All heavy atoms as a GROMACS GRO file, in nm:
protein
  615
    1MET      N    1  -9.167  10.994  14.353
    1MET     CA    2  -9.144  10.894  14.260
    1MET      C    3  -9.061  10.954  14.143
    1MET      O    4  -9.079  11.062  14.100
    1MET     CB    5  -9.285  10.844  14.203
    1MET     CG    6  -9.271  10.731  14.107
    1MET     SD    7  -9.430  10.662  14.040
    1MET     CE    8  -9.514  10.626  14.184
    2THR      N    9  -8.978  10.871  14.094
    2THR     CA   10  -8.886  10.915  13.977
    2THR      C   11  -8.970  10.916  13.848
    2THR      O   12  -9.074  10.847  13.840
    2THR     CB   13  -8.766  10.822  13.961
    2THR    OG1   14  -8.812  10.692  13.929
    2THR    CG2   15  -8.683  10.817  14.084
    3GLU      N   16  -8.917  10.976  13.745
    3GLU     CA   17  -8.987  10.981  13.615
    3GLU      C   18  -9.002  10.834  13.561
    3GLU      O   19  -9.107  10.795  13.515
    3GLU     CB   20  -8.905  11.067  13.512
    3GLU     CG   21  -8.914  11.212  13.544
    3GLU     CD   22  -9.054  11.270  13.545
    3GLU    OE1   23  -9.138  11.237  13.467
    3GLU    OE2   24  -9.077  11.357  13.635
    4SER      N   25  -8.892  10.758  13.575
    4SER     CA   26  -8.900  10.621  13.520
    4SER      C   27  -9.003  10.544  13.600
    4SER      O   28  -9.075  10.452  13.542
    4SER     CB   29  -8.771  10.552  13.519
    4SER     OG   30  -8.718  10.543  13.655
    5GLY      N   31  -9.003  10.559  13.736
    5GLY     CA   32  -9.106  10.487  13.812
    5GLY      C   33  -9.243  10.524  13.778
    5GLY      O   34  -9.335  10.444  13.774
    6SER      N   35  -9.265  10.655  13.754
    6SER     CA   36  -9.398  10.701  13.710
    6SER      C   37  -9.437  10.644  13.576
    6SER      O   38  -9.551  10.599  13.556
    6SER     CB   39  -9.398  10.855  13.703
    6SER     OG   40  -9.376  10.912  13.824
    7ARG      N   41  -9.343  10.638  13.482
    7ARG     CA   42  -9.376  10.582  13.357
    7ARG      C   43  -9.405  10.432  13.361
    7ARG      O   44  -9.495  10.383  13.303
    7ARG     CB   45  -9.257  10.604  13.262
    7ARG     CG   46  -9.259  10.739  13.198
    7ARG     CD   47  -9.150  10.764  13.110
    7ARG     NE   48  -9.025  10.798  13.182
    7ARG     CZ   49  -8.908  10.742  13.166
    7ARG    NH1   50  -8.887  10.662  13.068
    7ARG    NH2   51  -8.806  10.780  13.241
    8ALA      N   52  -9.330  10.364  13.452
    8ALA     CA   53  -9.360  10.216  13.464
    8ALA      C   54  -9.500  10.194  13.518
    8ALA      O   55  -9.570  10.105  13.473
    8ALA     CB   56  -9.256  10.152  13.556
    9SER      N   57  -9.541  10.275  13.621
    9SER     CA   58  -9.674  10.252  13.673
    9SER      C   59  -9.780  10.299  13.573
    9SER      O   60  -9.891  10.248  13.580
    9SER     CB   61  -9.692  10.329  13.804
    9SER     OG   62  -9.683  10.468  13.785
   10SER      N   63  -9.744  10.389  13.486
   10SER     CA   64  -9.847  10.441  13.393
   10SER      C   65  -9.884  10.326  13.290
   10SER      O   66  -9.990  10.329  13.228
   10SER     CB   67  -9.788  10.559  13.318
   10SER     OG   68  -9.767  10.662  13.404
   11ARG      N   69  -9.799  10.230  13.271
   11ARG     CA   70  -9.820  10.126  13.178
   11ARG      C   71  -9.942  10.041  13.217
   11ARG      O   72 -10.001   9.967  13.141
   11ARG     CB   73  -9.707  10.033  13.161
   11ARG     CG   74  -9.596  10.094  13.078
   11ARG     CD   75  -9.493   9.993  13.046
   11ARG     NE   76  -9.370  10.054  13.086
   11ARG     CZ   77  -9.255   9.988  13.105
   11ARG    NH1   78  -9.252   9.855  13.087
   11ARG    NH2   79  -9.154  10.040  13.136
   12ARG      N   80  -9.982  10.043  13.343
   12ARG     CA   81 -10.092   9.960  13.390
   12ARG      C   82 -10.220  10.034  13.399
   12ARG      O   83 -10.322   9.988  13.455
   12ARG     CB   84 -10.055   9.910  13.532
   12ARG     CG   85  -9.938   9.815  13.531
   12ARG     CD   86  -9.908   9.757  13.673
   12ARG     NE   87  -9.881   9.860  13.767
   12ARG     CZ   88  -9.760   9.899  13.803
   12ARG    NH1   89  -9.655   9.844  13.741
   12ARG    NH2   90  -9.737   9.992  13.892
   13HIS      N   91 -10.226  10.150  13.335
   13HIS     CA   92 -10.347  10.231  13.345
   13HIS      C   93 -10.458  10.183  13.262
   13HIS      O   94 -10.436  10.118  13.160
   13HIS     CB   95 -10.314  10.375  13.322
   13HIS     CG   96 -10.329  10.423  13.179
   13HIS    ND1   97 -10.237  10.386  13.083
   13HIS    CD2   98 -10.423  10.496  13.117
   13HIS    CE1   99 -10.274  10.440  12.967
   13HIS    NE2  100 -10.391  10.504  12.987
   14ASP      N  101 -10.578  10.220  13.290
   14ASP     CA  102 -10.694  10.187  13.211
   14ASP      C  103 -10.730  10.312  13.132
   14ASP      O  104 -10.771  10.413  13.191
   14ASP     CB  105 -10.808  10.148  13.303
   14ASP     CG  106 -10.943  10.125  13.226
   14ASP    OD1  107 -10.944  10.135  13.103
   14ASP    OD2  108 -11.041  10.104  13.296
   15PRO      N  109 -10.714  10.312  12.997
   15PRO     CA  110 -10.735  10.436  12.921
   15PRO      C  111 -10.882  10.484  12.924
   15PRO      O  112 -10.911  10.600  12.893
   15PRO     CB  113 -10.699  10.388  12.778
   15PRO     CG  114 -10.692  10.246  12.776
   15PRO     CD  115 -10.671  10.200  12.912
   16LYS      N  116 -10.973  10.402  12.972
   16LYS     CA  117 -11.114  10.440  12.979
   16LYS      C  118 -11.139  10.516  13.116
   16LYS      O  119 -11.249  10.570  13.126
   16LYS     CB  120 -11.202  10.320  12.969
   16LYS     CG  121 -11.197  10.263  12.824
   16LYS     CD  122 -11.283  10.137  12.820
   16LYS     CE  123 -11.265  10.075  12.683
   16LYS     NZ  124 -11.317   9.938  12.673
   17ASN      N  125 -11.045  10.510  13.201
   17ASN     CA  126 -11.061  10.574  13.331
   17ASN      C  127 -11.004  10.722  13.318
   17ASN      O  128 -10.884  10.740  13.295
   17ASN     CB  129 -10.978  10.506  13.437
   17ASN     CG  130 -10.987  10.566  13.578
   17ASN    OD1  131 -10.968  10.689  13.587
   17ASN    ND2  132 -11.004  10.488  13.676
   18ALA      N  133 -11.099  10.815  13.315
   18ALA     CA  134 -11.055  10.957  13.290
   18ALA      C  135 -10.951  11.006  13.381
   18ALA      O  136 -10.860  11.079  13.341
   18ALA     CB  137 -11.179  11.048  13.297
   19THR      N  138 -10.955  10.973  13.512
   19THR     CA  139 -10.851  11.016  13.609
   19THR      C  140 -10.716  10.966  13.573
   19THR      O  141 -10.616  11.038  13.572
   19THR     CB  142 -10.895  10.977  13.748
   19THR    OG1  143 -11.021  11.030  13.781
   19THR    CG2  144 -10.790  11.030  13.852
   20GLN      N  145 -10.707  10.831  13.542
   20GLN     CA  146 -10.583  10.771  13.510
   20GLN      C  147 -10.538  10.829  13.374
   20GLN      O  148 -10.415  10.849  13.354
   20GLN     CB  149 -10.595  10.617  13.495
   20GLN     CG  150 -10.610  10.555  13.634
   20GLN     CD  151 -10.613  10.401  13.622
   20GLN    OE1  152 -10.641  10.349  13.514
   20GLN    NE2  153 -10.601  10.338  13.728
   21ALA      N  154 -10.623  10.846  13.280
   21ALA     CA  155 -10.584  10.898  13.149
   21ALA      C  156 -10.525  11.036  13.163
   21ALA      O  157 -10.417  11.066  13.092
   21ALA     CB  158 -10.701  10.903  13.049
   22GLU      N  159 -10.576  11.116  13.244
   22GLU     CA  160 -10.522  11.252  13.267
   22GLU      C  161 -10.387  11.241  13.338
   22GLU      O  162 -10.294  11.317  13.300
   22GLU     CB  163 -10.620  11.332  13.361
   22GLU     CG  164 -10.580  11.478  13.379
   22GLU     CD  165 -10.594  11.569  13.255
   22GLU    OE1  166 -10.641  11.519  13.149
   22GLU    OE2  167 -10.560  11.682  13.264
   23ALA      N  168 -10.370  11.155  13.434
   23ALA     CA  169 -10.243  11.139  13.497
   23ALA      C  170 -10.133  11.090  13.398
   23ALA      O  171 -10.020  11.137  13.403
   23ALA     CB  172 -10.255  11.038  13.617
   24VAL      N  173 -10.168  11.002  13.309
   24VAL     CA  174 -10.076  10.955  13.210
   24VAL      C  175 -10.041  11.072  13.114
   24VAL      O  176  -9.928  11.091  13.076
   24VAL     CB  177 -10.130  10.834  13.131
   24VAL    CG1  178 -10.044  10.803  13.010
   24VAL    CG2  179 -10.143  10.716  13.224
   25ARG      N  180 -10.134  11.156  13.074
   25ARG     CA  181 -10.124  11.260  12.991
   25ARG      C  182 -10.022  11.359  13.056
   25ARG      O  183  -9.931  11.412  12.988
   25ARG     CB  184 -10.250  11.328  12.962
   25ARG     CG  185 -10.256  11.447  12.868
   25ARG     CD  186 -10.392  11.488  12.838
   25ARG     NE  187 -10.393  11.621  12.783
   25ARG     CZ  188 -10.405  11.734  12.842
   25ARG    NH1  189 -10.432  11.733  12.976
   25ARG    NH2  190 -10.404  11.853  12.783
   26HIS      N  191 -10.043  11.393  13.184
   26HIS     CA  192  -9.947  11.481  13.251
   26HIS      C  193  -9.811  11.421  13.259
   26HIS      O  194  -9.712  11.491  13.241
   26HIS     CB  195 -10.005  11.513  13.387
   26HIS     CG  196 -10.121  11.596  13.383
   26HIS    ND1  197 -10.201  11.621  13.502
   26HIS    CD2  198 -10.175  11.674  13.291
   26HIS    CE1  199 -10.299  11.705  13.470
   26HIS    NE2  200 -10.284  11.740  13.343
   27GLU      N  201  -9.796  11.296  13.288
   27GLU     CA  202  -9.666  11.229  13.302
   27GLU      C  203  -9.590  11.233  13.170
   27GLU      O  204  -9.468  11.262  13.167
   27GLU     CB  205  -9.684  11.079  13.352
   27GLU     CG  206  -9.554  11.019  13.391
   27GLU     CD  207  -9.486  11.093  13.503
   27GLU    OE1  208  -9.554  11.146  13.594
   27GLU    OE2  209  -9.358  11.100  13.501
   28LEU      N  210  -9.661  11.208  13.061
   28LEU     CA  211  -9.599  11.215  12.928
   28LEU      C  212  -9.551  11.355  12.898
   28LEU      O  213  -9.445  11.371  12.837
   28LEU     CB  214  -9.692  11.159  12.826
   28LEU     CG  215  -9.718  11.005  12.830
   28LEU    CD1  216  -9.817  10.967  12.720
   28LEU    CD2  217  -9.588  10.928  12.801
   29ALA      N  218  -9.629  11.455  12.936
   29ALA     CA  219  -9.591  11.590  12.920
   29ALA      C  220  -9.463  11.620  12.997
   29ALA      O  221  -9.376  11.689  12.947
   29ALA     CB  222  -9.702  11.686  12.953
   30ASP      N  223  -9.450  11.569  13.120
   30ASP     CA  224  -9.331  11.590  13.205
   30ASP      C  225  -9.212  11.525  13.130
   30ASP      O  226  -9.103  11.584  13.123
   30ASP     CB  227  -9.347  11.522  13.340
   30ASP     CG  228  -9.441  11.596  13.430
   30ASP    OD1  229  -9.471  11.716  13.406
   30ASP    OD2  230  -9.480  11.535  13.530
   31VAL      N  231  -9.226  11.407  13.083
   31VAL     CA  232  -9.117  11.333  13.007
   31VAL      C  233  -9.074  11.414  12.885
   31VAL      O  234  -8.954  11.428  12.864
   31VAL     CB  235  -9.157  11.191  12.979
   31VAL    CG1  236  -9.051  11.120  12.893
   31VAL    CG2  237  -9.179  11.113  13.106
   32LEU      N  238  -9.168  11.460  12.812
   32LEU     CA  239  -9.137  11.539  12.688
   32LEU      C  240  -9.062  11.663  12.726
   32LEU      O  241  -8.967  11.701  12.660
   32LEU     CB  242  -9.268  11.565  12.611
   32LEU     CG  243  -9.250  11.652  12.488
   32LEU    CD1  244  -9.154  11.578  12.385
   32LEU    CD2  245  -9.381  11.677  12.414
   33ALA      N  246  -9.109  11.733  12.828
   33ALA     CA  247  -9.041  11.856  12.871
   33ALA      C  248  -8.902  11.832  12.914
   33ALA      O  249  -8.811  11.904  12.879
   33ALA     CB  250  -9.125  11.928  12.985
   34TYR      N  251  -8.884  11.725  12.985
   34TYR     CA  252  -8.747  11.689  13.031
   34TYR      C  253  -8.658  11.652  12.909
   34TYR      O  254  -8.544  11.697  12.897
   34TYR     CB  255  -8.755  11.565  13.128
   34TYR     CG  256  -8.613  11.519  13.171
   34TYR    CD1  257  -8.555  11.589  13.275
   34TYR    CD2  258  -8.554  11.413  13.113
   34TYR    CE1  259  -8.424  11.554  13.322
   34TYR    CE2  260  -8.431  11.370  13.161
   34TYR     CZ  261  -8.363  11.445  13.257
   34TYR     OH  262  -8.241  11.398  13.299
   35LEU      N  263  -8.710  11.580  12.810
   35LEU     CA  264  -8.643  11.533  12.693
   35LEU      C  265  -8.600  11.663  12.610
   35LEU      O  266  -8.486  11.674  12.570
   35LEU     CB  267  -8.719  11.444  12.605
   35LEU     CG  268  -8.660  11.408  12.471
   35LEU    CD1  269  -8.529  11.335  12.480
   35LEU    CD2  270  -8.764  11.340  12.386
   36LEU      N  271  -8.697  11.752  12.588
   36LEU     CA  272  -8.663  11.878  12.522
   36LEU      C  273  -8.559  11.964  12.588
   36LEU      O  274  -8.471  12.014  12.516
   36LEU     CB  275  -8.793  11.954  12.491
   36LEU     CG  276  -8.893  11.891  12.405
   36LEU    CD1  277  -9.025  11.970  12.405
   36LEU    CD2  278  -8.845  11.874  12.267
   37ARG      N  279  -8.568  11.969  12.716
   37ARG     CA  280  -8.465  12.047  12.788
   37ARG      C  281  -8.331  11.983  12.780
   37ARG      O  282  -8.228  12.042  12.758
   37ARG     CB  283  -8.511  12.062  12.940
   37ARG     CG  284  -8.408  12.130  13.020
   37ARG     CD  285  -8.396  12.281  12.985
   37ARG     NE  286  -8.295  12.342  13.075
   37ARG     CZ  287  -8.198  12.418  13.031
   37ARG    NH1  288  -8.188  12.451  12.904
   37ARG    NH2  289  -8.112  12.464  13.118
   38LEU      N  290  -8.323  11.852  12.794
   38LEU     CA  291  -8.196  11.778  12.785
   38LEU      C  292  -8.137  11.789  12.644
   38LEU      O  293  -8.020  11.818  12.633
   38LEU     CB  294  -8.224  11.626  12.811
   38LEU     CG  295  -8.100  11.536  12.819
   38LEU    CD1  296  -7.998  11.586  12.925
   38LEU    CD2  297  -8.142  11.391  12.844
   39ALA      N  298  -8.215  11.778  12.546
   39ALA     CA  299  -8.171  11.798  12.406
   39ALA      C  300  -8.112  11.937  12.386
   39ALA      O  301  -8.011  11.955  12.321
   39ALA     CB  302  -8.281  11.768  12.310
   40ASP      N  303  -8.183  12.034  12.440
   40ASP     CA  304  -8.133  12.176  12.425
   40ASP      C  305  -8.003  12.187  12.501
   40ASP      O  306  -7.905  12.247  12.440
   40ASP     CB  307  -8.241  12.272  12.491
   40ASP     CG  308  -8.198  12.412  12.474
   40ASP    OD1  309  -8.169  12.458  12.359
   40ASP    OD2  310  -8.196  12.482  12.577
   41VAL      N  311  -7.986  12.143  12.619
   41VAL     CA  312  -7.866  12.154  12.695
   41VAL      C  313  -7.746  12.081  12.626
   41VAL      O  314  -7.636  12.135  12.619
   41VAL     CB  315  -7.878  12.099  12.844
   41VAL    CG1  316  -7.742  12.083  12.914
   41VAL    CG2  317  -7.975  12.189  12.916
   42LEU      N  318  -7.777  11.963  12.565
   42LEU     CA  319  -7.670  11.886  12.499
   42LEU      C  320  -7.661  11.926  12.355
   42LEU      O  321  -7.575  11.858  12.282
   42LEU     CB  322  -7.706  11.736  12.512
   42LEU     CG  323  -7.707  11.686  12.655
   42LEU    CD1  324  -7.753  11.534  12.657
   42LEU    CD2  325  -7.573  11.702  12.724
   43GLN      N  326  -7.735  12.014  12.309
   43GLN     CA  327  -7.730  12.069  12.171
   43GLN      C  328  -7.754  11.951  12.070
   43GLN      O  329  -7.684  11.933  11.972
   43GLN     CB  330  -7.599  12.142  12.137
   43GLN     CG  331  -7.589  12.260  12.225
   43GLN     CD  332  -7.455  12.338  12.201
   43GLN    OE1  333  -7.364  12.288  12.133
   43GLN    NE2  334  -7.449  12.464  12.252
   44VAL      N  335  -7.858  11.872  12.097
   44VAL     CA  336  -7.896  11.766  12.009
   44VAL      C  337  -8.020  11.814  11.931
   44VAL      O  338  -8.121  11.857  11.986
   44VAL     CB  339  -7.930  11.636  12.096
   44VAL    CG1  340  -7.989  11.531  12.004
   44VAL    CG2  341  -7.803  11.580  12.166
   45ASP      N  342  -8.015  11.799  11.798
   45ASP     CA  343  -8.122  11.837  11.710
   45ASP      C  344  -8.206  11.712  11.695
   45ASP      O  345  -8.178  11.618  11.628
   45ASP     CB  346  -8.064  11.878  11.576
   45ASP     CG  347  -8.179  11.913  11.477
   45ASP    OD1  348  -8.292  11.914  11.515
   45ASP    OD2  349  -8.143  11.931  11.356
   46LEU      N  350  -8.317  11.710  11.771
   46LEU     CA  351  -8.405  11.593  11.774
   46LEU      C  352  -8.469  11.567  11.636
   46LEU      O  353  -8.498  11.452  11.606
   46LEU     CB  354  -8.508  11.603  11.881
   46LEU     CG  355  -8.460  11.600  12.026
   46LEU    CD1  356  -8.578  11.631  12.121
   46LEU    CD2  357  -8.393  11.467  12.057
   47ALA      N  358  -8.494  11.674  11.562
   47ALA     CA  359  -8.549  11.659  11.424
   47ALA      C  360  -8.460  11.583  11.339
   47ALA      O  361  -8.506  11.516  11.238
   47ALA     CB  362  -8.585  11.791  11.366
   48THR      N  363  -8.328  11.582  11.362
   48THR     CA  364  -8.232  11.502  11.288
   48THR      C  365  -8.205  11.367  11.356
   48THR      O  366  -8.188  11.266  11.287
   48THR     CB  367  -8.100  11.584  11.274
   48THR    OG1  368  -8.129  11.707  11.206
   48THR    CG2  369  -7.999  11.505  11.191
   49ALA      N  370  -8.198  11.368  11.482
   49ALA     CA  371  -8.160  11.251  11.557
   49ALA      C  372  -8.263  11.136  11.544
   49ALA      O  373  -8.224  11.021  11.530
   49ALA     CB  374  -8.140  11.285  11.708
   50LEU      N  375  -8.390  11.172  11.543
   50LEU     CA  376  -8.492  11.073  11.528
   50LEU      C  377  -8.487  10.992  11.399
   50LEU      O  378  -8.483  10.871  11.396
   50LEU     CB  379  -8.634  11.124  11.554
   50LEU     CG  380  -8.747  11.024  11.542
   50LEU    CD1  381  -8.731  10.917  11.649
   50LEU    CD2  382  -8.883  11.100  11.570
   51PRO      N  383  -8.490  11.061  11.282
   51PRO     CA  384  -8.482  10.977  11.156
   51PRO      C  385  -8.351  10.908  11.145
   51PRO      O  386  -8.345  10.796  11.092
   51PRO     CB  387  -8.501  11.089  11.045
   51PRO     CG  388  -8.494  11.216  11.109
   51PRO     CD  389  -8.517  11.203  11.260
   52ASP      N  390  -8.236  10.967  11.197
   52ASP     CA  391  -8.109  10.897  11.192
   52ASP      C  392  -8.121  10.771  11.274
   52ASP      O  393  -8.074  10.666  11.224
   52ASP     CB  394  -7.999  10.979  11.253
   52ASP     CG  395  -7.957  11.097  11.161
   52ASP    OD1  396  -8.008  11.105  11.046
   52ASP    OD2  397  -7.880  11.183  11.212
   53LYS      N  398  -8.177  10.771  11.387
   53LYS     CA  399  -8.188  10.653  11.472
   53LYS      C  400  -8.288  10.552  11.410
   53LYS      O  401  -8.271  10.433  11.414
   53LYS     CB  402  -8.233  10.696  11.618
   53LYS     CG  403  -8.247  10.578  11.709
   53LYS     CD  404  -8.119  10.497  11.725
   53LYS     CE  405  -8.136  10.390  11.836
   53LYS     NZ  406  -8.025  10.302  11.850
   54THR      N  407  -8.392  10.600  11.354
   54THR     CA  408  -8.493  10.514  11.293
   54THR      C  409  -8.424  10.438  11.170
   54THR      O  410  -8.447  10.321  11.158
   54THR     CB  411  -8.613  10.594  11.241
   54THR    OG1  412  -8.673  10.662  11.352
   54THR    CG2  413  -8.718  10.508  11.174
   55ASP      N  414  -8.349  10.503  11.090
   55ASP     CA  415  -8.275  10.438  10.986
   55ASP      C  416  -8.178  10.335  11.032
   55ASP      O  417  -8.177  10.226  10.983
   55ASP     CB  418  -8.202  10.544  10.898
   55ASP     CG  419  -8.297  10.634  10.821
   55ASP    OD1  420  -8.414  10.601  10.808
   55ASP    OD2  421  -8.251  10.746  10.776
   56LEU      N  422  -8.102  10.370  11.136
   56LEU     CA  423  -8.009  10.281  11.201
   56LEU      C  424  -8.084  10.153  11.248
   56LEU      O  425  -8.042  10.040  11.229
   56LEU     CB  426  -7.934  10.343  11.315
   56LEU     CG  427  -7.838  10.256  11.392
   56LEU    CD1  428  -7.727  10.203  11.300
   56LEU    CD2  429  -7.778  10.336  11.510
   57ASN      N  430  -8.195  10.168  11.318
   57ASN     CA  431  -8.270  10.054  11.372
   57ASN      C  432  -8.321   9.970  11.255
   57ASN      O  433  -8.328   9.847  11.271
   57ASN     CB  434  -8.386  10.101  11.459
   57ASN     CG  435  -8.334  10.145  11.592
   57ASN    OD1  436  -8.221  10.124  11.634
   57ASN    ND2  437  -8.423  10.216  11.668
   58ALA      N  438  -8.365  10.033  11.147
   58ALA     CA  439  -8.414   9.955  11.036
   58ALA      C  440  -8.302   9.870  10.979
   58ALA      O  441  -8.335   9.752  10.931
   58ALA     CB  442  -8.469  10.047  10.925
   59ARG      N  443  -8.182   9.919  10.975
   59ARG     CA  444  -8.072   9.838  10.926
   59ARG      C  445  -8.037   9.726  11.023
   59ARG      O  446  -8.004   9.613  10.982
   59ARG     CB  447  -7.955   9.923  10.893
   59ARG     CG  448  -7.970  10.016  10.774
   59ARG     CD  449  -7.835  10.078  10.727
   59ARG     NE  450  -7.771  10.157  10.837
   59ARG     CZ  451  -7.792  10.280  10.871
   59ARG    NH1  452  -7.888  10.340  10.808
   59ARG    NH2  453  -7.723  10.334  10.969
   60ARG      N  454  -8.042   9.765  11.152
   60ARG     CA  455  -8.000   9.664  11.252
   60ARG      C  456  -8.103   9.554  11.275
   60ARG      O  457  -8.066   9.448  11.308
   60ARG     CB  458  -7.974   9.737  11.385
   60ARG     CG  459  -7.851   9.811  11.397
   60ARG     CD  460  -7.839   9.866  11.534
   60ARG     NE  461  -7.709   9.926  11.559
   60ARG     CZ  462  -7.678   9.991  11.668
   60ARG    NH1  463  -7.759  10.010  11.767
   60ARG    NH2  464  -7.553  10.040  11.683
   61TYR      N  465  -8.229   9.581  11.259
   61TYR     CA  466  -8.338   9.495  11.289
   61TYR      C  467  -8.425   9.481  11.160
   61TYR      O  468  -8.535   9.535  11.156
   61TYR     CB  469  -8.420   9.545  11.402
   61TYR     CG  470  -8.342   9.564  11.528
   61TYR    CD1  471  -8.292   9.684  11.571
   61TYR    CD2  472  -8.314   9.450  11.612
   61TYR    CE1  473  -8.214   9.703  11.686
   61TYR    CE2  474  -8.247   9.463  11.725
   61TYR     CZ  475  -8.197   9.590  11.766
   61TYR     OH  476  -8.124   9.600  11.879
   62PRO      N  477  -8.375   9.400  11.058
   62PRO     CA  478  -8.463   9.384  10.940
   62PRO      C  479  -8.597   9.316  10.983
   62PRO      O  480  -8.593   9.216  11.050
   62PRO     CB  481  -8.375   9.293  10.854
   62PRO     CG  482  -8.246   9.276  10.921
   62PRO     CD  483  -8.260   9.329  11.057
   63ILE      N  484  -8.697   9.373  10.933
   63ILE     CA  485  -8.836   9.319  10.972
   63ILE      C  486  -8.846   9.176  10.940
   63ILE      O  487  -8.905   9.102  11.026
   63ILE     CB  488  -8.942   9.406  10.902
   63ILE    CG1  489  -8.947   9.542  10.960
   63ILE    CG2  490  -9.083   9.342  10.922
   63ILE    CD1  491  -9.041   9.648  10.890
   64ASP      N  492  -8.803   9.134  10.825
   64ASP     CA  493  -8.818   8.992  10.790
   64ASP      C  494  -8.753   8.897  10.881
   64ASP      O  495  -8.790   8.780  10.887
   64ASP     CB  496  -8.784   8.965  10.647
   64ASP     CG  497  -8.641   8.997  10.620
   64ASP    OD1  498  -8.578   9.096  10.678
   64ASP    OD2  499  -8.572   8.931  10.537
   65ARG      N  500  -8.654   8.935  10.954
   65ARG     CA  501  -8.580   8.854  11.048
   65ARG      C  502  -8.603   8.882  11.195
   65ARG      O  503  -8.576   8.795  11.280
   65ARG     CB  504  -8.425   8.857  11.013
   65ARG     CG  505  -8.392   8.792  10.881
   65ARG     CD  506  -8.242   8.796  10.860
   65ARG     NE  507  -8.212   8.930  10.808
   65ARG     CZ  508  -8.088   8.975  10.812
   65ARG    NH1  509  -7.986   8.914  10.854
   65ARG    NH2  510  -8.067   9.098  10.756
   66SER      N  511  -8.641   9.000  11.226
   66SER     CA  512  -8.650   9.034  11.366
   66SER      C  513  -8.792   9.051  11.420
   66SER      O  514  -8.805   9.047  11.548
   66SER     CB  515  -8.579   9.172  11.385
   66SER     OG  516  -8.649   9.271  11.318
   67ARG      N  517  -8.893   9.050  11.348
   67ARG     CA  518  -9.029   9.068  11.392
   67ARG      C  519  -9.061   8.949  11.486
   67ARG      O  520  -9.039   8.835  11.462
   67ARG     CB  521  -9.130   9.065  11.279
   67ARG     CG  522  -9.274   9.084  11.332
   67ARG     CD  523  -9.377   9.105  11.219
   67ARG     NE  524  -9.354   9.220  11.142
   67ARG     CZ  525  -9.413   9.341  11.175
   67ARG    NH1  526  -9.499   9.345  11.273
   67ARG    NH2  527  -9.390   9.439  11.099
   68GLY      N  528  -9.108   8.987  11.606
   68GLY     CA  529  -9.144   8.889  11.705
   68GLY      C  530  -9.032   8.836  11.790
   68GLY      O  531  -9.043   8.744  11.875
   69HIS      N  532  -8.909   8.889  11.775
   69HIS     CA  533  -8.792   8.851  11.846
   69HIS      C  534  -8.736   8.971  11.924
   69HIS      O  535  -8.746   9.080  11.883
   69HIS     CB  536  -8.688   8.794  11.752
   69HIS     CG  537  -8.731   8.683  11.666
   69HIS    ND1  538  -8.750   8.548  11.718
   69HIS    CD2  539  -8.777   8.672  11.538
   69HIS    CE1  540  -8.788   8.473  11.625
   69HIS    NE2  541  -8.807   8.548  11.512
   70SER      N  542  -8.668   8.936  12.031
   70SER     CA  543  -8.606   9.047  12.115
   70SER      C  544  -8.460   9.032  12.121
   70SER      O  545  -8.388   9.082  12.210
   70SER     CB  546  -8.662   9.043  12.256
   70SER     OG  547  -8.638   8.918  12.316
   71ASP      N  548  -8.402   8.958  12.025
   71ASP     CA  549  -8.253   8.944  12.017
   71ASP      C  550  -8.175   9.078  11.995
   71ASP      O  551  -8.236   9.173  11.940
   71ASP     CB  552  -8.214   8.848  11.906
   71ASP     CG  553  -8.270   8.708  11.921
   71ASP    OD1  554  -8.279   8.663  12.038
   71ASP    OD2  555  -8.311   8.656  11.818
   72ARG      N  556  -8.055   9.084  12.036
   72ARG     CA  557  -7.972   9.195  12.002
   72ARG      C  558  -7.948   9.206  11.858
   72ARG      O  559  -7.955   9.110  11.785
   72ARG     CB  560  -7.838   9.190  12.078
   72ARG     CG  561  -7.839   9.232  12.214
   72ARG     CD  562  -7.693   9.220  12.279
   72ARG     NE  563  -7.589   9.265  12.195
   72ARG     CZ  564  -7.517   9.372  12.203
   72ARG    NH1  565  -7.542   9.452  12.306
   72ARG    NH2  566  -7.420   9.406  12.119
   73TYR      N  567  -7.921   9.331  11.806
   73TYR     CA  568  -7.900   9.355  11.665
   73TYR      C  569  -7.796   9.268  11.598
   73TYR      O  570  -7.803   9.230  11.489
   73TYR     CB  571  -7.877   9.504  11.639
   73TYR     CG  572  -7.741   9.550  11.684
   73TYR    CD1  573  -7.635   9.549  11.602
   73TYR    CD2  574  -7.731   9.605  11.815
   73TYR    CE1  575  -7.511   9.597  11.637
   73TYR    CE2  576  -7.607   9.648  11.851
   73TYR     CZ  577  -7.501   9.646  11.763
   73TYR     OH  578  -7.369   9.691  11.805
   74ASP      N  579  -7.693   9.230  11.681
   74ASP     CA  580  -7.584   9.158  11.620
   74ASP      C  581  -7.622   9.011  11.597
   74ASP      O  582  -7.552   8.929  11.528
   74ASP     CB  583  -7.457   9.157  11.705
   74ASP     CG  584  -7.475   9.124  11.846
   74ASP    OD1  585  -7.589   9.088  11.890
   74ASP    OD2  586  -7.370   9.134  11.926
   75ALA      N  587  -7.740   8.971  11.650
   75ALA     CA  588  -7.790   8.829  11.624
   75ALA      C  589  -7.847   8.809  11.481
   75ALA      O  590  -7.874   8.701  11.437
   75ALA     CB  591  -7.892   8.796  11.730
   76TYR      N  592  -7.864   8.923  11.408
   76TYR     CA  593  -7.929   8.917  11.278
   76TYR      C  594  -7.830   8.916  11.166
   76TYR      O  595  -7.865   8.926  11.047
   76TYR     CB  596  -8.032   9.028  11.260
   76TYR     CG  597  -8.140   9.018  11.365
   76TYR    CD1  598  -8.144   9.112  11.474
   76TYR    CD2  599  -8.232   8.913  11.364
   76TYR    CE1  600  -8.243   9.095  11.566
   76TYR    CE2  601  -8.324   8.899  11.460
   76TYR     CZ  602  -8.331   8.992  11.564
   76TYR     OH  603  -8.432   8.987  11.661
   77GLY      N  604  -7.698   8.910  11.205
   77GLY     CA  605  -7.592   8.902  11.094
   77GLY      C  606  -7.577   9.023  11.008
   77GLY      O  607  -7.544   9.006  10.897
   78ASN      N  608  -7.597   9.142  11.067
   78ASN     CA  609  -7.578   9.264  10.989
   78ASN      C  610  -7.437   9.298  10.978
   78ASN      O  611  -7.363   9.319  11.058
   78ASN     CB  612  -7.660   9.375  11.046
   78ASN     CG  613  -7.807   9.338  11.044
   78ASN    OD1  614  -7.851   9.257  10.966
   78ASN    ND2  615  -7.886   9.409  11.121
   0.00000   0.00000   0.00000
């Protein structure tokens, strides 16, 4: 199963089921390890990239206009 397929099936897990919770924990660790390796290879500083992207999203999706909607950012007239 691919990482994305594993992640999709993980969304249906029952957090009270210890076996499923452990499987999700392991899957998330796999995804994190892959992300960290990819960032290293591409020389992306995740400590900078995350706040930069968070700020961009805040400008693109103003809470007062976008909460509860799934429109593209250009629908909010930014």
